[in-house]
N, CA, C and O atoms as CSV, one atom per row, in Angstrom:
chain,resi,resn,atom,element,x,y,z
A,1,UNK,N,N,-70.964,-123.230,-168.789
A,1,UNK,CA,C,-69.949,-123.218,-169.810
A,1,UNK,C,C,-68.865,-124.260,-169.533
A,1,UNK,O,O,-68.349,-124.875,-170.466
A,2,UNK,N,N,-68.517,-124.461,-168.272
A,2,UNK,CA,C,-67.503,-125.447,-167.900
A,2,UNK,C,C,-67.993,-126.858,-168.249
A,2,UNK,O,O,-67.219,-127.681,-168.739
A,3,UNK,N,N,-69.261,-127.130,-168.001
A,3,UNK,CA,C,-69.832,-128.444,-168.320
A,3,UNK,C,C,-69.730,-128.713,-169.819
A,3,UNK,O,O,-69.444,-129.839,-170.227
A,4,UNK,N,N,-69.959,-127.704,-170.630
A,4,UNK,CA,C,-69.862,-127.838,-172.084
A,4,UNK,C,C,-68.457,-128.298,-172.482
A,4,UNK,O,O,-68.315,-129.224,-173.281
A,5,UNK,N,N,-67.421,-127.662,-171.934
A,5,UNK,CA,C,-66.048,-128.018,-172.284
A,5,UNK,C,C,-65.666,-129.396,-171.760
A,5,UNK,O,O,-64.906,-130.120,-172.404
A,6,UNK,N,N,-66.184,-129.755,-170.605
A,6,UNK,CA,C,-65.936,-131.094,-170.067
A,6,UNK,C,C,-66.548,-132.143,-170.993
A,6,UNK,O,O,-65.927,-133.168,-171.272
A,7,UNK,N,N,-67.759,-131.886,-171.463
A,7,UNK,CA,C,-68.413,-132.817,-172.386
A,7,UNK,C,C,-67.640,-132.918,-173.708
A,7,UNK,O,O,-67.507,-134.010,-174.261
A,8,UNK,N,N,-67.142,-131.812,-174.208
A,8,UNK,CA,C,-66.344,-131.819,-175.435
A,8,UNK,C,C,-65.072,-132.646,-175.220
A,8,UNK,O,O,-64.705,-133.453,-176.074
A,9,UNK,N,N,-64.411,-132.449,-174.095
A,9,UNK,CA,C,-63.195,-133.183,-173.787
A,9,UNK,C,C,-63.466,-134.681,-173.648
A,9,UNK,O,O,-62.718,-135.499,-174.182
A,10,UNK,N,N,-64.521,-135.037,-172.942
A,10,UNK,CA,C,-64.883,-136.450,-172.782
A,10,UNK,C,C,-65.233,-137.077,-174.130
A,10,UNK,O,O,-64.875,-138.226,-174.391
A,11,UNK,N,N,-65.922,-136.337,-174.976
A,11,UNK,CA,C,-66.251,-136.832,-176.315
A,11,UNK,C,C,-64.998,-137.084,-177.140
A,11,UNK,O,O,-64.915,-138.080,-177.858
A,12,UNK,N,N,-64.029,-136.193,-177.042
A,12,UNK,CA,C,-62.777,-136.358,-177.776
A,12,UNK,C,C,-62.014,-137.587,-177.280
A,12,UNK,O,O,-61.468,-138.345,-178.082
A,13,UNK,N,N,-61.976,-137.785,-175.966
A,13,UNK,CA,C,-61.305,-138.949,-175.396
A,13,UNK,C,C,-62.003,-140.228,-175.849
A,13,UNK,O,O,-61.337,-141.196,-176.217
A,14,UNK,N,N,-63.315,-140.245,-175.829
A,14,UNK,CA,C,-64.081,-141.415,-176.253
A,14,UNK,C,C,-63.811,-141.743,-177.722
A,14,UNK,O,O,-63.590,-142.904,-178.065
A,15,UNK,N,N,-63.828,-140.746,-178.576
A,15,UNK,CA,C,-63.572,-140.977,-180.001
A,15,UNK,C,C,-62.151,-141.478,-180.234
A,15,UNK,O,O,-61.929,-142.339,-181.086
A,16,UNK,N,N,-61.197,-140.953,-179.492
A,16,UNK,CA,C,-59.813,-141.409,-179.624
A,16,UNK,C,C,-59.695,-142.876,-179.231
A,16,UNK,O,O,-59.045,-143.654,-179.929
A,17,UNK,N,N,-60.311,-143.258,-178.129
A,17,UNK,CA,C,-60.275,-144.655,-177.697
A,17,UNK,C,C,-60.971,-145.551,-178.712
A,17,UNK,O,O,-60.513,-146.665,-178.968
A,18,UNK,N,N,-62.053,-145.088,-179.282
A,18,UNK,CA,C,-62.787,-145.858,-180.280
A,18,UNK,C,C,-61.933,-146.094,-181.516
A,18,UNK,O,O,-61.902,-147.203,-182.049
A,19,UNK,N,N,-61.251,-145.074,-181.967
A,19,UNK,CA,C,-60.405,-145.192,-183.160
A,19,UNK,C,C,-59.206,-146.091,-182.893
A,19,UNK,O,O,-58.895,-146.962,-183.706
A,20,UNK,N,N,-58.536,-145.897,-181.778
A,20,UNK,CA,C,-57.363,-146.707,-181.442
A,20,UNK,C,C,-57.770,-148.151,-181.200
A,20,UNK,O,O,-57.065,-149.064,-181.632
A,21,UNK,N,N,-58.871,-148.379,-180.530
A,21,UNK,CA,C,-59.360,-149.742,-180.278
A,21,UNK,C,C,-59.713,-150.453,-181.565
A,21,UNK,O,O,-59.462,-151.651,-181.696
A,22,UNK,N,N,-60.291,-149.742,-182.520
A,22,UNK,CA,C,-60.621,-150.335,-183.808
A,22,UNK,C,C,-59.385,-150.720,-184.580
A,22,UNK,O,O,-59.375,-151.741,-185.267
A,23,UNK,N,N,-58.345,-149.924,-184.481
A,23,UNK,CA,C,-57.094,-150.228,-185.176
A,23,UNK,C,C,-56.445,-151.471,-184.578
A,23,UNK,O,O,-55.869,-152.274,-185.312
A,24,UNK,N,N,-56.524,-151.644,-183.280
A,24,UNK,CA,C,-55.928,-152.813,-182.642
A,24,UNK,C,C,-56.659,-154.078,-183.058
A,24,UNK,O,O,-56.028,-155.110,-183.283
A,25,UNK,N,N,-57.976,-154.014,-183.162
A,25,UNK,CA,C,-58.747,-155.180,-183.576
A,25,UNK,C,C,-58.410,-155.573,-185.007
A,25,UNK,O,O,-58.406,-156.759,-185.334
A,26,UNK,N,N,-58.132,-154.610,-185.853
A,26,UNK,CA,C,-57.841,-154.897,-187.242
A,26,UNK,C,C,-56.456,-155.506,-187.405
A,26,UNK,O,O,-56.214,-156.215,-188.382
A,27,UNK,N,N,-55.546,-155.251,-186.482
A,27,UNK,CA,C,-54.197,-155.795,-186.563
A,27,UNK,C,C,-54.189,-157.304,-186.427
A,27,UNK,O,O,-53.428,-157.980,-187.119
A,28,UNK,N,N,-55.008,-157.838,-185.561
A,28,UNK,CA,C,-55.000,-159.261,-185.271
A,28,UNK,C,C,-55.775,-160.014,-186.335
A,28,UNK,O,O,-57.006,-160.013,-186.354
A,29,UNK,N,N,-55.028,-160.655,-187.217
A,29,UNK,CA,C,-55.635,-161.529,-188.205
A,29,UNK,C,C,-55.056,-162.920,-188.000
A,29,UNK,O,O,-53.872,-163.076,-187.705
A,30,UNK,N,N,-55.894,-163.915,-188.158
A,30,UNK,CA,C,-55.426,-165.283,-187.999
A,30,UNK,C,C,-54.510,-165.670,-189.144
A,30,UNK,O,O,-54.785,-165.388,-190.310
A,31,UNK,N,N,-53.429,-166.315,-188.787
A,31,UNK,CA,C,-52.533,-166.852,-189.802
A,31,UNK,C,C,-53.137,-168.154,-190.322
A,31,UNK,O,O,-54.018,-168.718,-189.673
A,32,UNK,N,N,-52.691,-168.636,-191.456
A,32,UNK,CA,C,-53.204,-169.921,-191.945
A,32,UNK,C,C,-53.002,-171.050,-190.938
A,32,UNK,O,O,-53.847,-171.936,-190.812
A,33,UNK,N,N,-51.872,-171.013,-190.218
A,33,UNK,CA,C,-51.641,-172.053,-189.214
A,33,UNK,C,C,-52.636,-171.944,-188.060
A,33,UNK,O,O,-53.086,-172.964,-187.539
A,34,UNK,N,N,-52.985,-170.719,-187.652
A,34,UNK,CA,C,-53.999,-170.529,-186.603
A,34,UNK,C,C,-55.336,-171.108,-187.041
A,34,UNK,O,O,-56.030,-171.756,-186.257
A,35,UNK,N,N,-55.686,-170.872,-188.284
A,35,UNK,CA,C,-56.947,-171.392,-188.813
A,35,UNK,C,C,-56.921,-172.918,-188.822
A,35,UNK,O,O,-57.903,-173.569,-188.464
A,36,UNK,N,N,-55.788,-173.477,-189.235
A,36,UNK,CA,C,-55.645,-174.932,-189.259
A,36,UNK,C,C,-55.791,-175.524,-187.861
A,36,UNK,O,O,-56.465,-176.539,-187.684
A,37,UNK,N,N,-55.158,-174.888,-186.858
A,37,UNK,CA,C,-55.267,-175.375,-185.481
A,37,UNK,C,C,-56.709,-175.310,-184.984
A,37,UNK,O,O,-57.169,-176.218,-184.292
A,38,UNK,N,N,-57.416,-174.249,-185.333
A,38,UNK,CA,C,-58.808,-174.125,-184.911
A,38,UNK,C,C,-59.679,-175.199,-185.556
A,38,UNK,O,O,-60.553,-175.775,-184.906
A,39,UNK,N,N,-59.435,-175.463,-186.832
A,39,UNK,CA,C,-60.211,-176.504,-187.517
A,39,UNK,C,C,-59.978,-177.863,-186.880
A,39,UNK,O,O,-60.912,-178.649,-186.719
A,40,UNK,N,N,-58.726,-178.140,-186.516
A,40,UNK,CA,C,-58.404,-179.410,-185.853
A,40,UNK,C,C,-59.061,-179.475,-184.474
A,40,UNK,O,O,-59.592,-180.515,-184.083
A,41,UNK,N,N,-59.021,-178.376,-183.752
A,41,UNK,CA,C,-59.621,-178.339,-182.415
A,41,UNK,C,C,-61.134,-178.532,-182.472
A,41,UNK,O,O,-61.717,-179.129,-181.567
A,42,UNK,N,N,-61.769,-178.034,-183.521
A,42,UNK,CA,C,-63.221,-178.197,-183.661
A,42,UNK,C,C,-63.599,-179.574,-184.190
A,42,UNK,O,O,-64.776,-179.937,-184.200
A,43,UNK,N,N,-62.605,-180.343,-184.630
A,43,UNK,CA,C,-62.892,-181.681,-185.136
A,43,UNK,C,C,-63.267,-181.706,-186.603
A,43,UNK,O,O,-63.798,-182.705,-187.088
A,44,UNK,N,N,-63.002,-180.627,-187.314
A,44,UNK,CA,C,-63.334,-180.567,-188.733
A,44,UNK,C,C,-62.376,-181.414,-189.574
A,44,UNK,O,O,-62.745,-181.901,-190.643
A,45,UNK,N,N,-61.151,-181.585,-189.087
A,45,UNK,CA,C,-60.160,-182.392,-189.799
A,45,UNK,C,C,-59.529,-183.369,-188.816
A,45,UNK,O,O,-59.507,-183.135,-187.607
A,46,UNK,N,N,-59.019,-184.462,-189.357
A,46,UNK,CA,C,-58.384,-185.482,-188.515
A,46,UNK,C,C,-56.935,-185.084,-188.237
A,46,UNK,O,O,-56.410,-184.123,-188.799
A,47,UNK,N,N,-56.309,-185.857,-187.352
A,47,UNK,CA,C,-54.910,-185.590,-187.018
A,47,UNK,C,C,-54.024,-185.776,-188.246
A,47,UNK,O,O,-53.101,-184.994,-188.474
A,48,UNK,N,N,-54.306,-186.813,-189.036
A,48,UNK,CA,C,-53.518,-187.048,-190.247
A,48,UNK,C,C,-53.645,-185.880,-191.218
A,48,UNK,O,O,-52.652,-185.439,-191.797
A,49,UNK,N,N,-54.866,-185.377,-191.396
A,49,UNK,CA,C,-55.073,-184.228,-192.277
A,49,UNK,C,C,-54.344,-182.997,-191.738
A,49,UNK,O,O,-53.745,-182.230,-192.492
A,50,UNK,N,N,-54.408,-182.827,-190.415
A,50,UNK,CA,C,-53.724,-181.704,-189.788
A,50,UNK,C,C,-52.225,-181.757,-190.066
A,50,UNK,O,O,-51.625,-180.765,-190.480
A,51,UNK,N,N,-51.628,-182.924,-189.835
A,51,UNK,CA,C,-50.186,-183.075,-190.038
A,51,UNK,C,C,-49.817,-182.864,-191.507
A,51,UNK,O,O,-48.805,-182.231,-191.809
A,52,UNK,N,N,-50.627,-183.388,-192.411
A,52,UNK,CA,C,-50.358,-183.236,-193.837
A,52,UNK,C,C,-50.412,-181.776,-194.256
A,52,UNK,O,O,-49.530,-181.297,-194.969
A,53,UNK,N,N,-51.440,-181.070,-193.817
A,53,UNK,CA,C,-51.586,-179.660,-194.174
A,53,UNK,C,C,-50.495,-178.807,-193.526
A,53,UNK,O,O,-50.030,-177.827,-194.106
A,54,UNK,N,N,-50.097,-179.198,-192.317
A,54,UNK,CA,C,-49.023,-178.467,-191.631
A,54,UNK,C,C,-47.720,-178.595,-192.424
A,54,UNK,O,O,-46.978,-177.622,-192.564
A,55,UNK,N,N,-47.442,-179.800,-192.942
A,55,UNK,CA,C,-46.241,-179.993,-193.751
A,55,UNK,C,C,-46.298,-179.163,-195.024
A,55,UNK,O,O,-45.279,-178.640,-195.475
A,56,UNK,N,N,-47.486,-179.041,-195.604
A,56,UNK,CA,C,-47.645,-178.253,-196.824
A,56,UNK,C,C,-47.334,-176.776,-196.577
A,56,UNK,O,O,-46.871,-176.081,-197.481
A,57,UNK,N,N,-47.580,-176.308,-195.388
A,57,UNK,CA,C,-47.347,-174.892,-195.081
A,57,UNK,C,C,-45.869,-174.569,-194.919
A,57,UNK,O,O,-45.444,-173.436,-195.144
A,58,UNK,N,N,-45.095,-175.561,-194.532
A,58,UNK,CA,C,-43.668,-175.309,-194.251
A,58,UNK,C,C,-42.861,-175.346,-195.487
A,58,UNK,O,O,-41.646,-175.155,-195.437
């Protein structure tokens, strides 16, 4: 009977961590500037394009 309650408790802790961890992942969204920096870092846009788009955001 004790093992049963331990398993129930561990299951509850696991589900709580799963729910809280999922909420944290959903909070982090890239801003448009983050996306622009990533595109520049990957070489998808030139430095001039980067600077122009950065000015458009401000």
